[in-house]
SEDREN-707356 format. One record per atom (N, C-alpha, C, O): residue number from 0; residue in three letters; atom name; z, y, x. Coordinates in steps of 0.2 Angstrom, whole numbers, plus 2048, in hexadecimal, padded with zeros to 3 digits. Each point is the difference from the previous one (the first is absolute). Layout:
# residues N
> num_residu_atome_z_y_x
> NUM_ALA_CA_Z_Y_X
...
This chain:
# residues 144
> num_residu_atome_z_y_x
> 0_MET_N_03E_B7A_DB9
> 0_MET_CA_803_805_804
> 0_MET_C_807_802_7FD
> 0_MET_O_805_802_804
> 1_LYS_N_7FC_7FE_7F5
> 1_LYS_CA_806_802_7FD
> 1_LYS_C_805_7FB_802
> 1_LYS_O_806_802_800
> 2_LYS_N_7F9_7F8_801
> 2_LYS_CA_805_7FB_802
> 2_LYS_C_803_802_806
> 2_LYS_O_806_800_801
> 3_LEU_N_7F6_802_804
> 3_LEU_CA_803_802_806
> 3_LEU_C_804_806_800
> 3_LEU_O_805_800_804
> 4_LEU_N_7F9_805_7F8
> 4_LEU_CA_804_806_800
> 4_LEU_C_807_7FF_7FC
> 4_LEU_O_804_803_802
> 5_GLY_N_7FC_7F8_7FA
> 5_GLY_CA_806_7FF_7FC
> 5_GLY_C_805_7FC_804
> 5_GLY_O_806_801_7FF
> 6_LYS_N_7F8_7FB_806
> 6_LYS_CA_805_7FC_804
> 6_LYS_C_804_805_805
> 6_LYS_O_7FD_805_803
> 7_LYS_N_809_7F9_7FE
> 7_LYS_CA_804_804_805
> 7_LYS_C_7FF_7FE_807
> 7_LYS_O_800_7FA_802
> 8_SER_N_7FE_80B_802
> 8_SER_CA_7FF_7FF_807
> 8_SER_C_806_802_804
> 8_SER_O_803_805_7FF
> 9_PHE_N_7FF_7F6_805
> 9_PHE_CA_806_801_805
> 9_PHE_C_7FF_804_806
> 9_PHE_O_804_802_803
> 10_LYS_N_7F5_7FF_7FE
> 10_LYS_CA_7FF_804_806
> 10_LYS_C_802_807_800
> 10_LYS_O_802_803_805
> 11_ASN_N_7FE_800_7F5
> 11_ASN_CA_802_807_800
> 11_ASN_C_808_801_7FE
> 11_ASN_O_802_806_800
> 12_GLU_N_801_7F4_800
> 12_GLU_CA_808_801_7FE
> 12_GLU_C_803_802_807
> 12_GLU_O_7FE_7FF_805
> 13_LYS_N_807_805_7F9
> 13_LYS_CA_804_803_806
> 13_LYS_C_807_7FD_7FF
> 13_LYS_O_803_7FE_7FB
> 14_GLY_N_800_800_80B
> 14_GLY_CA_806_7FD_801
> 14_GLY_C_802_7FE_807
> 14_GLY_O_7FC_801_805
> 15_ILE_N_809_7FC_7FC
> 15_ILE_CA_802_7FD_806
> 15_ILE_C_7FE_7F9_801
> 15_ILE_O_801_7FC_7FB
> 16_THR_N_7FC_802_80A
> 16_THR_CA_7FD_7F9_801
> 16_THR_C_806_7FD_804
> 16_THR_O_805_803_803
> 17_LEU_N_7FB_7F6_7FC
> 17_LEU_CA_805_7FC_804
> 17_LEU_C_800_801_807
> 17_LEU_O_806_800_803
> 18_ILE_N_7F4_801_800
> 18_ILE_CA_800_801_807
> 18_ILE_C_804_807_802
> 18_ILE_O_803_800_805
> 19_ALA_N_7FC_805_7F7
> 19_ALA_CA_803_807_802
> 19_ALA_C_807_7FF_7FF
> 19_ALA_O_804_802_804
> 20_LEU_N_7FE_7FA_7F7
> 20_LEU_CA_808_7FF_7FF
> 20_LEU_C_803_7FC_806
> 20_LEU_O_805_802_802
> 21_VAL_N_7F7_7F9_800
> 21_VAL_CA_803_7FC_806
> 21_VAL_C_800_804_806
> 21_VAL_O_806_800_803
> 22_ILE_N_7F5_804_7FE
> 22_ILE_CA_800_805_806
> 22_ILE_C_806_805_800
> 22_ILE_O_804_801_805
> 23_THR_N_7FD_801_7F5
> 23_THR_CA_806_805_7FF
> 23_THR_C_807_7FD_801
> 23_THR_O_804_803_803
> 24_ILE_N_7FC_7F7_7FB
> 24_ILE_CA_807_7FC_801
> 24_ILE_C_801_7FF_807
> 24_ILE_O_805_801_803
> 25_ILE_N_7F6_7FD_800
> 25_ILE_CA_800_7FE_808
> 25_ILE_C_802_807_803
> 25_ILE_O_804_7FF_805
> 26_VAL_N_7F9_806_7FA
> 26_VAL_CA_802_807_803
> 26_VAL_C_807_801_7FF
> 26_VAL_O_803_802_805
> 27_LEU_N_7FF_7FE_7F5
> 27_LEU_CA_807_801_7FE
> 27_LEU_C_805_7FB_804
> 27_LEU_O_805_802_802
> 28_LEU_N_7F9_7F8_7FF
> 28_LEU_CA_805_7FB_803
> 28_LEU_C_800_802_808
> 28_LEU_O_805_800_803
> 29_ILE_N_7F5_802_800
> 29_ILE_CA_800_803_807
> 29_ILE_C_805_806_801
> 29_ILE_O_804_800_804
> 30_LEU_N_7FB_805_7F7
> 30_LEU_CA_804_806_800
> 30_LEU_C_807_7FE_800
> 30_LEU_O_805_803_803
> 31_ALA_N_7FD_7F8_7F8
> 31_ALA_CA_807_7FE_7FF
> 31_ALA_C_803_7FD_807
> 31_ALA_O_806_801_802
> 32_GLY_N_7F6_7FB_801
> 32_GLY_CA_802_7FC_806
> 32_GLY_C_801_805_806
> 32_GLY_O_805_800_803
> 33_VAL_N_7F7_805_7FD
> 33_VAL_CA_801_806_805
> 33_VAL_C_806_804_7FF
> 33_VAL_O_804_801_804
> 34_ALA_N_7FD_800_7F5
> 34_ALA_CA_806_804_7FE
> 34_ALA_C_807_7FC_802
> 34_ALA_O_805_803_803
> 35_VAL_N_7FB_7F7_7FB
> 35_VAL_CA_806_7FC_801
> 35_VAL_C_801_7FF_808
> 35_VAL_O_805_800_802
> 36_GLY_N_7F5_7FF_802
> 36_GLY_CA_801_800_807
> 36_GLY_C_803_806_803
> 36_GLY_O_804_800_805
> 37_MET_N_7FA_806_7F8
> 37_MET_CA_803_806_803
> 37_MET_C_807_801_7FE
> 37_MET_O_803_803_804
> 38_LEU_N_800_7FA_7F7
> 38_LEU_CA_807_800_7FE
> 38_LEU_C_804_7FB_804
> 38_LEU_O_806_801_801
> 39_ARG_N_7F7_7FA_802
> 39_ARG_CA_804_7FB_803
> 39_ARG_C_800_800_807
> 39_ARG_O_804_7FC_803
> 40_THR_N_7F8_807_801
> 40_THR_CA_800_800_807
> 40_THR_C_805_804_803
> 40_THR_O_803_804_7FD
> 41_ASP_N_7FE_7FC_80A
> 41_ASP_CA_805_804_803
> 41_ASP_C_7FE_807_800
> 41_ASP_O_805_804_800
> 42_ASN_N_7F5_7FD_800
> 42_ASN_CA_7FE_807_800
> 42_ASN_C_7FE_803_7F9
> 42_ASN_O_7FC_805_7FF
> 43_SER_N_807_7F8_7FC
> 43_SER_CA_7FF_801_7F9
> 43_SER_C_802_807_7FE
> 43_SER_O_804_804_804
> 44_VAL_N_7FA_7FE_7F6
> 44_VAL_CA_802_807_7FE
> 44_VAL_C_808_800_7FF
> 44_VAL_O_803_805_801
> 45_LEU_N_7FF_7F5_7FC
> 45_LEU_CA_807_7FF_7FF
> 45_LEU_C_805_801_806
> 45_LEU_O_805_803_800
> 46_SER_N_7F8_7F9_805
> 46_SER_CA_804_800_807
> 46_SER_C_800_807_803
> 46_SER_O_804_803_803
> 47_GLN_N_7F6_800_7FC
> 47_GLN_CA_7FF_807_803
> 47_GLN_C_805_805_7FD
> 47_GLN_O_802_805_803
> 48_SER_N_7FF_7FA_7F6
> 48_SER_CA_804_805_7FC
> 48_SER_C_807_7FE_802
> 48_SER_O_804_805_801
> 49_ARG_N_7FE_7F5_800
> 49_ARG_CA_807_7FE_802
> 49_ARG_C_801_803_807
> 49_ARG_O_806_803_801
> 50_ASN_N_7F6_7FC_803
> 50_ASN_CA_801_803_807
> 50_ASN_C_801_808_800
> 50_ASN_O_804_803_804
> 51_ALA_N_7F8_800_7F8
> 51_ALA_CA_800_808_800
> 51_ALA_C_807_801_7FD
> 51_ALA_O_803_805_802
> 52_LYS_N_7FF_7F8_7F9
> 52_LYS_CA_807_801_7FD
> 52_LYS_C_805_7FF_805
> 52_LYS_O_805_804_800
> 53_ASN_N_7FB_7F7_803
> 53_ASN_CA_805_7FF_806
> 53_ASN_C_800_806_805
> 53_ASN_O_805_802_802
> 54_LYS_N_7F5_800_800
> 54_LYS_CA_800_805_805
> 54_LYS_C_803_806_7FD
> 54_LYS_O_803_804_804
> 55_THR_N_7FB_7FE_7F6
> 55_THR_CA_803_806_7FD
> 55_THR_C_807_7FF_7FF
> 55_THR_O_804_805_802
> 56_ASN_N_7FF_7F6_7FC
> 56_ASN_CA_807_7FF_800
> 56_ASN_C_804_801_807
> 56_ASN_O_805_803_800
> 57_THR_N_7F8_7FA_805
> 57_THR_CA_802_800_806
> 57_THR_C_800_808_803
> 57_THR_O_805_802_803
> 58_ALA_N_7F6_801_7FB
> 58_ALA_CA_800_807_802
> 58_ALA_C_805_804_7FC
> 58_ALA_O_802_805_803
> 59_GLN_N_7FF_7FA_7F7
> 59_GLN_CA_805_803_7FC
> 59_GLN_C_807_7FF_803
> 59_GLN_O_804_805_801
> 60_VAL_N_7FD_7F5_801
> 60_VAL_CA_807_7FE_803
> 60_VAL_C_801_804_806
> 60_VAL_O_805_803_802
> 61_LYS_N_7F6_7FC_803
> 61_LYS_CA_800_804_806
> 61_LYS_C_801_807_7FF
> 61_LYS_O_804_804_804
> 62_GLU_N_7F9_7FF_7F7
> 62_GLU_CA_800_808_7FF
> 62_GLU_C_808_801_7FE
> 62_GLU_O_802_805_802
> 63_ASN_N_800_7F7_7FA
> 63_ASN_CA_807_801_7FD
> 63_ASN_C_805_800_806
> 63_ASN_O_805_804_800
> 64_VAL_N_7FA_7F7_804
> 64_VAL_CA_805_7FF_806
> 64_VAL_C_7FF_806_805
> 64_VAL_O_805_802_803
> 65_GLN_N_7F5_800_7FD
> 65_GLN_CA_7FE_806_805
> 65_GLN_C_804_806_7FD
> 65_GLN_O_804_803_804
> 66_LEU_N_7FC_7FE_7F6
> 66_LEU_CA_803_806_7FD
> 66_LEU_C_808_7FF_801
> 66_LEU_O_804_805_801
> 67_ALA_N_7FE_7F5_7FE
> 67_ALA_CA_807_7FF_801
> 67_ALA_C_803_801_807
> 67_ALA_O_805_802_801
> 68_LEU_N_7F6_7FC_803
> 68_LEU_CA_801_800_807
> 68_LEU_C_801_808_803
> 68_LEU_O_804_802_804
> 69_TYR_N_7F7_802_7F9
> 69_TYR_CA_801_807_801
> 69_TYR_C_807_803_7FE
> 69_TYR_O_803_804_803
> 70_ASP_N_7FF_7FA_7F7
> 70_ASP_CA_806_802_7FD
> 70_ASP_C_806_7FD_805
> 70_ASP_O_805_804_801
> 71_ALA_N_7FB_7F6_801
> 71_ALA_CA_805_7FD_804
> 71_ALA_C_801_804_807
> 71_ALA_O_805_801_802
> 72_VAL_N_7F5_800_801
> 72_VAL_CA_800_803_806
> 72_VAL_C_803_807_7FF
> 72_VAL_O_804_803_805
> 73_GLY_N_7FA_801_7F6
> 73_GLY_CA_803_807_7FF
> 73_GLY_C_808_7FF_7FF
> 73_GLY_O_803_804_803
> 74_GLN_N_7FF_7F7_7F9
> 74_GLN_CA_807_800_7FF
> 74_GLN_C_804_7FE_806
> 74_GLN_O_806_802_801
> 75_ALA_N_7F7_7F9_803
> 75_ALA_CA_803_7FE_806
> 75_ALA_C_801_806_805
> 75_ALA_O_805_801_804
> 76_ALA_N_7F5_803_7FC
> 76_ALA_CA_800_806_805
> 76_ALA_C_806_805_7FE
> 76_ALA_O_803_803_804
> 77_VAL_N_7FE_7FE_7F5
> 77_VAL_CA_805_804_7FD
> 77_VAL_C_807_7FE_802
> 77_VAL_O_804_803_802
> 78_ALA_N_7FC_7F6_7FE
> 78_ALA_CA_807_7FD_802
> 78_ALA_C_801_7FF_807
> 78_ALA_O_806_7FF_802
> 79_GLY_N_7F5_802_802
> 79_GLY_CA_801_800_807
> 79_GLY_C_800_7F9_803
> 79_GLY_O_804_7FF_805
> 80_THR_N_7F9_7FC_7F8
> 80_THR_CA_800_7F9_802
> 80_THR_C_7FA_7FD_801
> 80_THR_O_7FB_802_7FE
> 81_GLU_N_804_7F9_807
> 81_GLU_CA_7FA_7FD_801
> 81_GLU_C_7FF_7FA_7FC
> 81_GLU_O_7FA_7FE_7FF
> 82_ASP_N_80B_7FF_7FE
> 82_ASP_CA_800_7FA_7FC
> 82_ASP_C_7FD_802_7F9
> 82_ASP_O_803_803_7FC
> 83_LEU_N_7F7_7FA_803
> 83_LEU_CA_7FD_802_7F9
> 83_LEU_C_801_7FB_7FB
> 83_LEU_O_7FE_801_7FA
> 84_SER_N_805_7F9_808
> 84_SER_CA_800_7FA_7FB
> 84_SER_C_803_802_7F9
> 84_SER_O_7FD_7FE_7FB
> 85_THR_N_808_805_805
> 85_THR_CA_804_801_7F9
> 85_THR_C_7FB_806_7FD
> 85_THR_O_7FF_800_7FA
> 86_TYR_N_7FF_805_809
> 86_TYR_CA_7FC_805_7FD
> 86_TYR_C_7F9_7FD_7FE
> 86_TYR_O_7FE_802_7FA
> 87_ILE_N_7FF_7F9_80A
> 87_ILE_CA_7FA_7FD_7FD
> 87_ILE_C_801_7FC_7FA
> 87_ILE_O_7FC_800_7FB
> 88_GLU_N_80A_7FC_806
> 88_GLU_CA_801_7FC_7FA
> 88_GLU_C_801_804_7F9
> 88_GLU_O_7FE_7FE_7FB
> 89_THR_N_806_807_806
> 89_THR_CA_801_804_7FA
> 89_THR_C_7FA_803_7FD
> 89_THR_O_7FF_801_7FA
> 90_ALA_N_7FD_802_80B
> 90_ALA_CA_7FA_803_7FE
> 90_ALA_C_7FB_7FB_7FD
> 90_ALA_O_7FD_802_7FB
> 91_VAL_N_802_7F9_808
> 91_VAL_CA_7FB_7FA_7FD
> 91_VAL_C_803_7FD_7FA
> 91_VAL_O_7FB_7FF_7FC
> 92_LYS_N_80C_801_803
> 92_LYS_CA_802_7FD_7FA
> 92_LYS_C_7FF_805_7FA
> 92_LYS_O_800_7FE_7FA
> 93_ALA_N_7FE_808_807
> 93_ALA_CA_7FE_805_7FB
> 93_ALA_C_7F9_7FE_7FD
> 93_ALA_O_7FF_801_7FA
> 94_TYR_N_7FE_7FB_809
> 94_TYR_CA_7F9_7FE_7FE
> 94_TYR_C_801_7F8_7FE
> 94_TYR_O_7FD_7FE_7FB
> 95_TYR_N_806_7FE_809
> 95_TYR_CA_801_7F9_7FF
> 95_TYR_C_807_7FE_801
> 95_TYR_O_803_800_805
> 96_THR_N_800_7FE_7F5
> 96_THR_CA_807_7FF_800
> 96_THR_C_802_7FA_804
> 96_THR_O_806_7FF_802
> 97_ASP_N_7F5_7FC_7FF
> 97_ASP_CA_802_7FA_804
> 97_ASP_C_7FE_800_807
> 97_ASP_O_800_7FB_803
> 98_ALA_N_7FF_80B_7FF
> 98_ALA_CA_7FD_801_808
> 98_ALA_C_806_7FE_804
> 98_ALA_O_806_802_7FF
> 99_VAL_N_7F9_7FB_807
> 99_VAL_CA_804_7FE_805
> 99_VAL_C_7FE_803_807
> 99_VAL_O_7FA_7FF_802
> 100_VAL_N_80A_804_801
> 100_VAL_CA_7FF_803_807
> 100_VAL_C_804_7FC_805
> 100_VAL_O_806_7FF_7FF
> 101_SER_N_7F6_7FF_806
> 101_SER_CA_804_7FD_806
> 101_SER_C_7FE_803_806
> 101_SER_O_7FA_803_801
> 102_GLY_N_80A_7FC_804
> 102_GLY_CA_7FD_803_807
> 102_GLY_C_805_806_802
> 102_GLY_O_805_801_7FD
> 103_ASP_N_7F9_802_809
> 103_ASP_CA_804_805_802
> 103_ASP_C_7FC_805_804
> 103_ASP_O_7FA_7FF_801
> 104_HIS_N_809_807_801
> 104_HIS_CA_7FC_805_803
> 104_HIS_C_7FD_7FF_807
> 104_HIS_O_7FC_804_802
> 105_THR_N_806_7F6_801
> 105_THR_CA_7FE_7FE_806
> 105_THR_C_7F9_7FC_800
> 105_THR_O_7FC_801_803
> 106_ASN_N_805_7FA_7F8
> 106_ASN_CA_7FA_7FC_800
> 106_ASN_C_7FC_801_7FA
> 106_ASN_O_7FB_7FC_7FF
> 107_GLY_N_806_809_7FC
> 107_GLY_CA_7FC_801_7FB
> 107_GLY_C_803_7FD_7F9
> 107_GLY_O_805_7FC_801
> 108_TYR_N_7F8_805_7FA
> 108_TYR_CA_803_7FE_7F9
> 108_TYR_C_7FA_7FC_7FD
> 108_TYR_O_7FA_800_802
> 109_THR_N_808_7FC_7F9
> 109_THR_CA_7FC_7FC_7FC
> 109_THR_C_802_801_7F9
> 109_THR_O_806_7FF_7FE
> 110_VAL_N_7F5_804_7FE
> 110_VAL_CA_802_800_7F8
> 110_VAL_C_7FC_7FB_7FD
> 110_VAL_O_7FA_7FE_801
> 111_THR_N_80A_7FE_7FB
> 111_THR_CA_7FE_7FA_7FC
> 111_THR_C_800_802_7F9
> 111_THR_O_806_802_7FD
> 112_ILE_N_7F5_7FE_7FF
> 112_ILE_CA_7FF_802_7F9
> 112_ILE_C_7FD_7FB_7FC
> 112_ILE_O_7FB_7FD_802
> 113_THR_N_808_801_7F8
> 113_THR_CA_7FD_7FB_7FC
> 113_THR_C_7FE_804_7FA
> 113_THR_O_804_803_7FC
> 114_ALA_N_7F5_7FD_803
> 114_ALA_CA_7FE_804_7FA
> 114_ALA_C_7FB_7FC_7FC
> 114_ALA_O_7FB_7FE_803
> 115_GLY_N_807_800_7F7
> 115_GLY_CA_7FC_7FB_7FD
> 115_GLY_C_800_7F9_802
> 115_GLY_O_806_7FD_801
> 116_ASP_N_7F4_800_801
> 116_ASP_CA_800_7FA_803
> 116_ASP_C_7FE_800_807
> 116_ASP_O_7FE_7FB_803
> 117_ILE_N_803_80B_801
> 117_ILE_CA_7FF_800_807
> 117_ILE_C_806_803_804
> 117_ILE_O_804_804_7FD
> 118_ILE_N_7FD_7F9_808
> 118_ILE_CA_805_803_805
> 118_ILE_C_7FC_804_806
> 118_ILE_O_7FC_7FD_803
> 119_TYR_N_806_809_7FD
> 119_TYR_CA_7FD_804_805
> 119_TYR_C_806_801_806
> 119_TYR_O_805_801_7FF
> 120_THR_N_7F8_7FE_807
> 120_THR_CA_804_801_806
> 120_THR_C_7FD_806_804
> 120_THR_O_7FA_7FF_802
> 121_ILE_N_80A_806_7FF
> 121_ILE_CA_7FD_806_803
> 121_ILE_C_804_802_806
> 121_ILE_O_806_802_800
> 122_PRO_N_7F8_7FD_806
> 122_PRO_CA_804_802_806
> 122_PRO_C_7FF_807_802
> 122_PRO_O_7FB_804_7FF
> 123_ILE_N_80B_7FF_803
> 123_ILE_CA_800_807_802
> 123_ILE_C_803_800_807
> 123_ILE_O_804_7FD_802
> 124_THR_N_7F8_807_802
> 124_THR_CA_802_801_807
> 124_THR_C_807_804_801
> 124_THR_O_802_803_7FB
> 125_SER_N_800_7FC_80B
> 125_SER_CA_807_803_801
> 125_SER_C_7FF_808_7FF
> 125_SER_O_805_803_7FF
> 126_ASP_N_7F5_800_802
> 126_ASP_CA_800_807_7FF
> 126_ASP_C_7FE_802_7F9
> 126_ASP_O_7FE_806_7FF
> 127_GLY_N_803_7F5_7FC
> 127_GLY_CA_7FF_802_7F9
> 127_GLY_C_7F9_800_7FE
> 127_GLY_O_7FF_804_7FB
> 128_LYS_N_7FC_7F8_807
> 128_LYS_CA_7F9_800_7FE
> 128_LYS_C_7FF_7F9_7FE
> 128_LYS_O_802_7FB_803
> 129_ILE_N_7FA_804_7F7
> 129_ILE_CA_7FE_7FA_7FE
> 129_ILE_C_7FB_7FD_805
> 129_ILE_O_7FB_803_802
> 130_ASP_N_806_7F6_800
> 130_ASP_CA_7FB_7FD_804
> 130_ASP_C_7FB_7FD_7FC
> 130_ASP_O_801_7FB_7FC
> 131_GLU_N_7F9_808_803
> 131_GLU_CA_7FB_7FE_7FC
> 131_GLU_C_7FD_7F9_800
> 131_GLU_O_7FF_7FD_7FB
> 132_GLU_N_801_801_80B
> 132_GLU_CA_7FD_7F9_802
> 132_GLU_C_805_7FA_7FE
> 132_GLU_O_7FE_7FB_800
> 133_GLY_N_809_807_7FF
> 133_GLY_CA_805_7FB_7FF
> 133_GLY_C_801_7FF_7F9
> 133_GLY_O_804_7FC_7FE
> 134_ILE_N_7F9_808_7FE
> 134_ILE_CA_801_7FF_7F8
> 134_ILE_C_7FE_7F9_7FE
> 134_ILE_O_7FA_7FE_802
> 135_SER_N_80A_7FF_7FA
> 135_SER_CA_7FE_7F9_7FE
> 135_SER_C_802_800_7F8
> 135_SER_O_805_803_7FE
> 136_THR_N_7F7_7F8_7FF
> 136_THR_CA_801_7FF_7F9
> 136_THR_C_800_7F8_7FF
> 136_THR_O_7FD_7FC_804
> 137_VAL_N_808_802_7F8
> 137_VAL_CA_800_7F8_7FF
> 137_VAL_C_801_800_7F8
> 137_VAL_O_804_803_7FD
> 138_ALA_N_7F8_7F9_800
> 138_ALA_CA_800_7FF_7F9
> 138_ALA_C_806_7FB_7FE
> 138_ALA_O_801_7FB_804
> 139_VAL_N_802_807_7F7
> 139_VAL_CA_806_7FC_7FE
> 139_VAL_C_7FD_7FB_7FA
> 139_VAL_O_7FD_802_7FB
> 140_THR_N_805_7F8_806
> 140_THR_CA_7FE_7FB_7FB
> 140_THR_C_805_7FF_7FB
> 140_THR_O_806_7FF_802
> 141_PRO_N_7F9_802_7F8
> 141_PRO_CA_805_800_7FA
> 141_PRO_C_803_7F9_800
> 141_PRO_O_7FC_7FB_801
> 142_THR_N_80A_804_7FE
> 142_THR_CA_804_7FA_7FF
> 142_THR_C_800_7FE_7F9
> 142_THR_O_801_805_7FB
> 143_THR_N_7FE_7F5_803
> 143_THR_CA_801_7FE_7F9
> 143_THR_C_806_7FC_7FF
> 143_THR_O_801_7FE_7FA
């Protein structure tokens, strides 16, 4: 009986078995595959973040043009003229120095702004209001 008590029994040993280790590694690989898939699809966290940033930037540009438009309409009213083009251009250039305004008071105006790597085109009706549905953005590809 003494001999049996002196031998080391592995049944009471605590530790990680090989099977538990393999299962843990498999679970981690599955989680890594799901995470990589979430980052690489069209509906990924990264693309959603990029889309939200673009929408925010577009809204900011539109708001700045709207503020400039209010200023331009006020200045044109004081000057007694219907042609807003020079007033719009001056007011928008306070926000964006490279802004270009085209058009006239009969057909409406178009404000084109390059901000960062995006070109914004904002149509303005002949009565001095932004045409919400006509706003467009185009990404500029950098040249090397």
